[in-house]
BAKOL-681599 format. One record per residue (C-alpha): residue number from 1; x, y, z. Coordinates in pm, 1 decimal, m for minus. Last residue first. Layout:
REM BAKOL-681599
NUM  X  Y  Z
...
***
This chain:
REM BAKOL-681599
391  m1854.4  690.3  m2628.3
390  m1591.5  417.7  m2664.6
389  m1588.2  247.5  m3007.3
388  m1210.7  235.8  m3044.8
387  m1148.1  148.4  m2679.8
386  m1406.0  m130.8  m2682.7
385  m1260.6  m280.0  m3000.8
384  m908.5  m252.2  m2863.6
383  m1002.6  m423.8  m2537.2
382  m1178.9  m704.5  m2724.8
381  m874.4  m755.7  m2949.1
380  m640.7  m778.5  m2651.8
379  m873.4  m1023.3  m2477.1
378  m917.0  m1236.6  m2790.0
377  m541.5  m1271.3  m2862.4
376  m484.8  m1582.7  m3075.0
375  m836.3  m1679.0  m3180.4
374  m983.7  m1330.1  m3230.8
373  m650.6  m1214.6  m3373.2
372  m624.0  m1474.0  m3647.7
371  m373.9  m1278.6  m3856.9
370  m107.2  m1264.3  m3589.4
369  m59.2  m1207.7  m3220.5
368  173.2  m1055.1  m2965.9
367  283.2  m707.0  m2856.7
366  m6.1  m517.3  m3013.4
365  42.7  m203.7  m3221.9
364  m241.7  44.4  m3175.0
363  m399.6  307.3  m3399.0
362  m715.7  475.4  m3266.5
361  m945.4  744.3  m3406.9
360  m841.9  713.2  m3770.0
359  m1076.6  958.1  m3937.3
358  m963.4  1009.0  m4296.9
357  m919.6  641.8  m4384.8
356  m787.1  582.2  m4738.5
355  m489.4  822.0  m4748.9
354  m448.2  786.2  m4374.8
353  m354.7  420.7  m4423.3
352  m31.4  520.9  m4597.5
351  91.4  739.2  m4313.5
350  m25.6  473.4  m4066.6
349  226.8  229.4  m4207.3
348  101.2  m91.5  m4370.1
347  152.1  m418.8  m4180.0
346  100.0  m717.7  m4407.7
345  33.4  m1082.4  m4317.2
344  m10.2  m1001.3  m3947.8
343  261.6  m1142.3  m3724.8
342  307.3  m823.6  m3520.1
341  m64.3  m750.2  m3467.5
340  m185.5  m410.2  m3582.2
339  m496.3  m283.6  m3407.2
338  m705.0  m34.5  m3601.8
337  m987.5  202.9  m3516.8
336  m1189.8  378.0  m3784.7
335  m1432.7  669.6  m3770.1
334  m1641.8  696.0  m4090.9
333  m1494.2  933.5  m4351.2
332  m1361.6  669.3  m4590.1
331  m1153.3  815.5  m4871.1
330  m1186.4  897.5  m5240.5
329  m907.4  999.5  m5478.9
328  m928.1  678.4  m5677.7
327  m1249.9  491.0  m5607.0
326  m1262.4  269.1  m5294.6
325  m1400.7  m78.5  m5368.4
324  m1122.6  m152.4  m5618.6
323  m1271.5  m228.3  m5959.6
322  m1379.5  m584.6  m6040.0
321  m1199.9  m876.7  m6203.2
320  m920.9  m963.2  m5960.3
319  m1156.2  m913.0  m5664.7
318  m1402.2  m1153.2  m5827.1
317  m1180.4  m1459.0  m5818.6
316  m1036.5  m1396.9  m5473.0
315  m1383.3  m1328.0  m5329.3
314  m1501.4  m1659.1  m5482.5
313  m1266.7  m1894.3  m5299.0
312  m1525.0  m1953.8  m5024.1
311  m1755.0  m2102.6  m5289.2
310  m1508.9  m2385.2  m5345.4
309  m1451.3  m2453.0  m4973.4
308  m1822.7  m2474.5  m4895.3
307  m1865.7  m2850.0  m4866.3
306  m2067.5  m2777.3  m4548.0
305  m1913.3  m3070.0  m4358.2
304  m1560.7  m2998.1  m4478.1
303  m1557.0  m2620.2  m4430.7
302  m1702.7  m2670.2  m4083.1
301  m1444.3  m2938.6  m4013.0
300  m1158.2  m2701.1  m4093.9
299  m1287.9  m2446.1  m3840.4
298  m1354.3  m2707.9  m3574.7
297  m1011.6  m2853.4  m3650.9
296  m833.5  m2528.0  m3571.6
295  m1053.0  m2493.6  m3261.3
294  m960.2  m2842.0  m3140.0
293  m592.0  m2772.2  m3198.8
292  m609.7  m2471.9  m2966.7
291  m447.2  m2164.9  m3119.0
290  m116.2  m2009.7  m3006.0
289  136.0  m2295.7  m2988.6
288  m112.3  m2509.8  m3181.0
287  m8.4  m2314.9  m3491.3
286  319.2  m2508.4  m3519.2
285  674.3  m2373.1  m3548.5
284  749.1  m2032.5  m3392.7
283  389.1  m1918.2  m3366.5
282  225.4  m1578.5  m3412.7
281  m29.3  m1696.0  m3669.2
280  m17.2  m1636.0  m4045.3
279  211.4  m1910.7  m4169.2
278  84.4  m2185.6  m3939.2
277  m286.2  m2112.3  m3967.1
276  m235.5  m2067.8  m4339.7
275  m69.2  m2409.7  m4368.0
274  m363.3  m2565.3  m4187.1
273  m606.9  m2446.4  m4454.1
272  m444.5  m2626.5  m4746.8
271  m316.4  m2925.3  m4545.4
270  m653.1  m2973.2  m4372.7
269  m837.7  m2957.6  m4704.7
268  m598.1  m3205.3  m4862.5
267  m642.3  m3445.5  m4573.0
266  m1021.1  m3399.3  m4588.6
265  m1008.9  m3506.7  m4954.5
264  m1308.9  m3479.4  m5188.5
263  m1406.0  m3113.9  m5137.4
262  m1038.0  m3014.8  m5138.5
261  m962.9  m3186.2  m5467.6
260  m1273.5  m3070.5  m5653.2
259  m1241.7  m2713.7  m5521.6
258  m893.0  m2673.9  m5670.3
257  m1029.3  m2697.1  m6024.1
256  m1325.1  m2471.1  m5942.7
255  m1112.7  m2187.2  m5810.3
254  m911.7  m2152.6  m6132.1
253  m795.2  m1787.9  m6143.3
252  m831.7  m1622.4  m5802.0
251  m806.9  m1937.7  m5591.9
250  m501.6  m2046.0  m5792.7
249  m318.5  m1711.7  m5773.2
248  m433.9  m1628.5  m5421.8
247  m290.9  m1955.4  m5287.0
246  42.5  m1870.6  m5446.0
245  60.3  m1537.1  m5265.1
244  323.0  m1614.7  m5001.6
243  667.7  m1600.6  m5160.5
242  674.7  m1335.5  m5434.3
241  367.1  m1129.2  m5343.1
240  452.8  m1148.9  m4973.7
239  816.4  m1057.0  m5026.8
238  722.1  m755.1  m5240.2
237  471.0  m640.8  m4978.7
236  725.8  m659.2  m4698.3
235  976.0  m465.7  m4908.5
234  719.0  m195.3  m4986.8
233  620.4  m189.0  m4617.7
232  977.7  m121.2  m4504.9
231  1012.7  152.4  m4766.4
230  686.4  303.0  m4643.8
229  813.4  293.7  m4287.8
228  1138.0  463.4  m4391.1
227  942.1  742.2  m4570.0
226  964.7  707.7  m4943.8
225  1011.7  1006.7  m5167.6
224  827.0  876.3  m5473.0
223  511.5  811.7  m5272.9
222  372.1  455.7  m5269.4
221  57.9  421.5  m5479.0
220  265.4  322.3  m5780.2
219  350.8  m8.4  m5613.0
218  m13.0  m111.7  m5641.0
217  m112.6  m305.7  m5331.4
216  m440.1  m132.4  m5258.2
215  m510.3  m110.9  m4887.6
214  m735.1  m352.8  m4697.6
213  m595.3  m304.7  m4345.6
212  m626.8  m605.3  m4112.6
211  m729.8  m590.4  m3746.9
210  m1011.8  m350.1  m3821.4
209  m1260.2  m151.0  m3614.1
208  m1543.9  31.6  m3785.2
207  m1767.0  324.7  m3695.2
206  m2127.8  443.3  m3713.7
205  m2226.7  251.3  m4026.0
204  m2580.7  363.4  m4115.3
203  m2508.1  718.1  m4230.4
202  m2173.8  622.8  m4387.6
201  m2334.2  356.3  m4609.8
200  m2109.9  333.9  m4917.5
199  m1772.7  406.7  m4756.8
198  m1840.5  235.1  m4424.3
197  m1988.1  m59.8  m4613.3
196  m1672.1  m91.8  m4823.2
195  m1451.0  m67.8  m4516.1
194  m1642.9  m337.5  m4329.8
193  m1647.2  m561.0  m4638.6
192  m1273.0  m529.4  m4691.4
191  m1204.7  m580.5  m4320.4
190  m1421.0  m892.3  m4316.8
189  m1216.2  m1025.9  m4606.6
188  m917.3  m1040.9  m4365.1
187  m1026.7  m892.1  m4032.3
186  m1348.3  m720.9  m3936.7
185  m1535.7  m524.6  m3673.2
184  m1851.6  m334.1  m3763.2
183  m2076.1  m87.1  m3578.5
182  m2446.9  m27.3  m3637.8
181  m2716.6  215.3  m3746.6
180  m3092.7  203.1  m3807.3
179  m3101.7  m156.7  m3680.1
178  m3411.1  m336.2  m3808.9
177  m3292.8  m696.3  m3788.7
176  m3403.6  m790.4  m4141.1
175  m3384.9  m446.1  m4299.3
174  m3078.3  m270.9  m4157.6
173  m2855.6  m545.4  m4022.4
172  m2939.7  m825.0  m4265.3
171  m2972.5  m578.5  m4553.4
170  m2623.8  m448.5  m4472.0
169  m2501.3  m807.1  m4474.3
168  m2651.4  m869.2  m4819.0
167  m2513.8  m541.4  m4953.3
166  m2168.4  m623.7  m4820.1
165  m2171.1  m966.0  m4981.3
164  m2265.7  m792.2  m5306.0
163  m1965.6  m567.2  m5263.4
162  m1744.3  m870.3  m5205.4
161  m1850.0  m1062.9  m5514.6
160  m2132.5  m1320.7  m5521.4
159  m2153.8  m1687.0  m5615.3
158  m2509.0  m1806.6  m5680.1
157  m2604.2  m2103.6  m5463.2
156  m2592.5  m2442.1  m5634.3
155  m2521.9  m2622.7  m5308.2
154  m2614.8  m2411.9  m5001.6
153  m2377.2  m2176.9  m4824.5
152  m2421.2  m1936.9  m4533.7
151  m2344.2  m2221.7  m4293.1
150  m1986.7  m2238.9  m4409.9
149  m1896.2  m1955.3  m4646.9
148  m2087.7  m1851.2  m4958.7
147  m2222.1  m1536.8  m4795.0
146  m2000.5  m1459.2  m4495.0
145  m2105.3  m1638.1  m4177.0
144  m2235.3  m1358.1  m3959.7
143  m2175.5  m1273.6  m3595.6
142  m2432.9  m1018.1  m3486.3
141  m2342.3  m899.6  m3139.5
140  m2536.4  m674.9  m2904.7
139  m2256.2  m482.5  m2744.2
138  m2162.7  m401.4  m2386.8
137  m2052.1  m50.3  m2298.8
136  m1857.2  39.3  m1983.7
135  m1524.8  123.6  m2147.7
134  m1298.5  247.6  m1868.5
133  m1476.6  51.9  m1596.8
132  m1147.9  m50.3  m1435.0
131  m1275.7  m406.3  m1406.3
130  m1371.6  m422.2  m1774.5
129  m1559.2  m749.7  m1800.1
128  m1905.9  m630.8  m1898.2
127  m2071.2  m895.2  m2112.9
126  m2134.8  m881.6  m2489.9
125  m1780.8  m795.2  m2591.5
124  m1571.1  m1039.4  m2389.3
123  m1852.5  m1297.0  m2410.1
122  m1826.9  m1300.2  m2791.8
121  m1446.6  m1300.8  m2821.9
120  m1396.1  m1659.7  m2709.5
119  m1643.9  m1797.9  m2965.4
118  m1530.0  m1559.6  m3238.0
117  m1311.5  m1771.5  m3464.1
116  m1578.7  m2043.7  m3484.0
115  m1777.2  m1800.2  m3700.2
114  m1547.5  m1893.9  m3988.0
113  m1194.1  m1844.8  m4111.2
112  m994.8  m1944.1  m4418.8
111  m1072.3  m1677.4  m4534.4
110  m1242.8  m1387.2  m4356.9
109  m1446.8  m1321.3  m4043.0
108  m1699.2  m1044.1  m3980.5
107  m1840.9  m925.5  m3647.1
106  m2140.9  m688.5  m3668.0
105  m2186.6  m475.7  m3356.7
104  m2530.6  m357.7  m3248.4
103  m2526.6  m86.4  m2978.6
102  m2595.7  m143.3  m2611.7
101  m2744.9  121.5  m2388.0
100  m2481.4  235.0  m2137.2
99  m2426.3  127.5  m1776.0
98  m2468.8  m235.8  m1863.9
97  m2727.1  m508.8  m1907.9
96  m2577.5  m810.5  m2087.0
95  m2575.9  m765.1  m2461.0
94  m2792.5  m991.8  m2675.1
93  m2622.1  m1244.6  m2901.1
92  m2745.4  m1288.5  m3257.0
91  m2544.5  m1555.3  m3439.1
90  m2571.7  m1555.8  m3815.6
89  m2639.6  m1769.8  m4120.2
88  m2735.2  m1609.8  m4452.4
87  m2907.5  m1798.1  m4733.6
86  m2884.1  m1605.0  m5058.5
85  m3182.3  m1582.2  m5294.5
84  m3239.7  m1212.8  m5236.4
83  m3204.5  m1250.1  m4858.4
82  m3292.7  m1586.0  m4704.3
81  m3253.1  m1600.9  m4327.1
80  m3078.8  m1840.5  m4091.7
79  m3055.5  m1801.8  m3719.7
78  m2832.9  m1875.3  m3423.4
77  m2864.2  m1810.6  m3048.9
76  m2535.2  m1888.4  m2872.3
75  m2467.0  m2208.8  m2681.6
74  m2494.9  m2382.7  m3019.4
73  m2140.9  m2282.0  m3109.7
72  m1987.6  m2453.1  m2808.7
71  m2223.8  m2749.0  m2855.2
70  m2105.2  m2799.1  m3212.5
69  m1745.5  m2786.4  m3089.0
68  m1823.2  m3054.4  m2829.3
67  m1996.8  m3264.4  m3096.2
66  m1686.6  m3243.7  m3314.3
65  m1477.6  m3412.0  m3047.7
64  m1131.5  m3469.3  m3194.2
63  m962.2  m3780.0  m3057.6
62  m927.4  m4053.4  m3318.8
61  m988.5  m3909.6  m3665.4
60  m895.9  m3546.2  m3613.2
59  m608.6  m3642.5  m3381.7
58  m462.9  m3870.8  m3645.5
57  m517.2  m3603.9  m3908.7
56  m329.4  m3346.2  m3701.9
55  m41.9  m3582.9  m3624.2
54  m0.3  m3678.1  m3989.8
53  m19.2  m3311.5  m4091.1
52  251.7  m3211.0  m3844.9
51  482.3  m3487.0  m3966.5
50  431.2  m3391.9  m4329.2
49  488.6  m3016.6  m4287.9
48  255.0  m2804.6  m4498.5
47  435.5  m2599.1  m4760.2
46  780.8  m2589.6  m4913.3
45  961.9  m2414.5  m4629.4
44  737.4  m2550.6  m4353.3
43  1000.6  m2679.3  m4111.9
42  1038.4  m3018.0  m3951.4
41  1417.2  m2997.4  m3992.5
40  1454.0  m3355.6  m4106.6
39  1125.9  m3369.1  m4293.9
38  1185.6  m3041.7  m4479.5
37  1536.2  m3151.1  m4576.5
36  1403.6  m3482.0  m4702.4
35  1172.1  m3324.8  m4963.0
34  813.6  m3444.8  m4911.7
33  627.5  m3755.5  m5021.1
32  251.9  m3720.6  m5039.3
31  31.0  m3899.0  m4792.9
30  m243.3  m4138.0  m4900.6
29  m529.5  m4093.7  m4655.3
28  m755.2  m4399.2  m4623.7
27  m819.8  m4361.0  m4249.8
26  m909.0  m3994.7  m4304.1
25  m1173.8  m4095.9  m4556.9
24  m1326.7  m4340.0  m4311.5
23  m1330.0  m4080.4  m4034.9
22  m1502.4  m3826.9  m4259.4
21  m1764.4  m4082.6  m4368.9
20  m1840.4  m4163.4  m4004.4
19  m1886.1  m3792.2  m3930.5
18  m2117.2  m3750.5  m4230.0
17  m2322.4  m4053.1  m4121.5
16  m2362.6  m3903.0  m3774.6
15  m2547.2  m3608.1  m3922.9
14  m2413.8  m3260.9  m3849.3
13  m2615.8  m3067.1  m3596.2
12  m2593.8  m2687.4  m3593.3
11  m2902.7  m2521.9  m3450.8
10  m3101.3  m2262.1  m3638.2
9  m3388.3  m2033.6  m3548.2
8  m3560.2  m1883.7  m3853.2
7  m3503.7  m1524.9  m3961.8
6  m3788.8  m1382.7  m4171.2
5  m3729.2  m1330.6  m4540.5
4  m3577.7  m1035.3  m4722.3
3  m3660.1  m994.2  m5091.9
2  m3593.6  m683.8  m5294.6
1  m3277.6  m526.0  m5159.1
***
C-alpha cells in the first residue's frame, strides 16, 4: 500500500438543503400500480408491497428524525482517511477497561447495509456486560464503511473489487492504526472480505466470526453422495437462484443503468432496499416487526444523502468477473466462529463449510433472526462473537 494519509476527525452533518430536497421529492412520488392480488393480501409476492411503501414514505417525509440518527452515530468517534486514492470512513471506539487487555475488532457490513447496523452492537462489545463473567474481554472496535459505500464514497471515486476493498481495510488496520494483528466480524460482503483477509493475511488476522458463509455456489461442489443436509442446502440454493437473485443479475451486469433511477428517486431507493429488509429479516410480514423503522430509514437515508447506491453495486459486478477469492483446493486456517440465523438467505451445512474453513472453533444455530443480525438480534450476536474469540 503506497499512500496512507493521517486520519482526520469526522462528524456526520447533512445540510438542511439536502433534507428539504428529499422531502420535496417524496411529496412528488408517483406510485406504480401493483397487481390486485398483492394489494388485497398485502403480501410481497411480486416485490415491494404498495401499502407498506406508502406508509414508509409518509413516515420518512413527515415523522422521521434524521438529526436524531445523525446524533446516534456521532456519539461515537469517527474519522476519515485517504488510502491509495480511496477515502475510508470508520468509527474507532475504545474498549472500556476490563479484566483482559482489549484486542482490535474490525466490524464489516454488507449490502444494503451500513455502519448504522452496528449502533446497538457497539456497546455490547466495547463494554463489559457479561454478568456471568464467562467472556471478560472488551474490544476496541473499528467499524468501517466499506470502500464505495456511504461515507467511504466520493463522486468520481475509482470502483474497486472485493479483494481491493480487503487490502484497503487491512492497510487501515495495519498501517494507519498500527495494529500488528486484529479480529474481524462480518456478514454479507463483510463475510467475504473477512474470509479473504484471513486467507491472505493469516499472521495479522487472529480469528474471524461470521454470520453469513461465503461458499461457492457451484452445484458441482456438492458431493455425489449427498448427505441429507447437503440435499437440503442444494434445494435452498436452487430456490434462491431462481426466485431471489434478480437484484444480483441487474447489479452484477448493468449497475450504472439502475443507479440513475435510484439516485434520482428516494421512493425507488426505499422500495429497492426495503424489499431486502423484508425478505431477509425474521419477520412474518413487515420488517418493522424486528427492526425499528427509524433504523431502516437511517440506513436508506445514508445511501440517499451520499448518492452511493451505484458504487455500492460494484462488488456484484466484479465478483462475476474475477476468480473466487479462495483457490481450488485451498482452505482458510485462521480460527472461525459462525452463528447461523434461521432466516438467513442461505444456510450451508457445517460439512460443506469445513471444506473452506479448517478451524471452525464454534458453530451455533440461533433461535431467531435473519440476515441483518446486528439489527435484529444484537445481544445474541454479541454473545456469539465473545464466545468465538474467548481467550
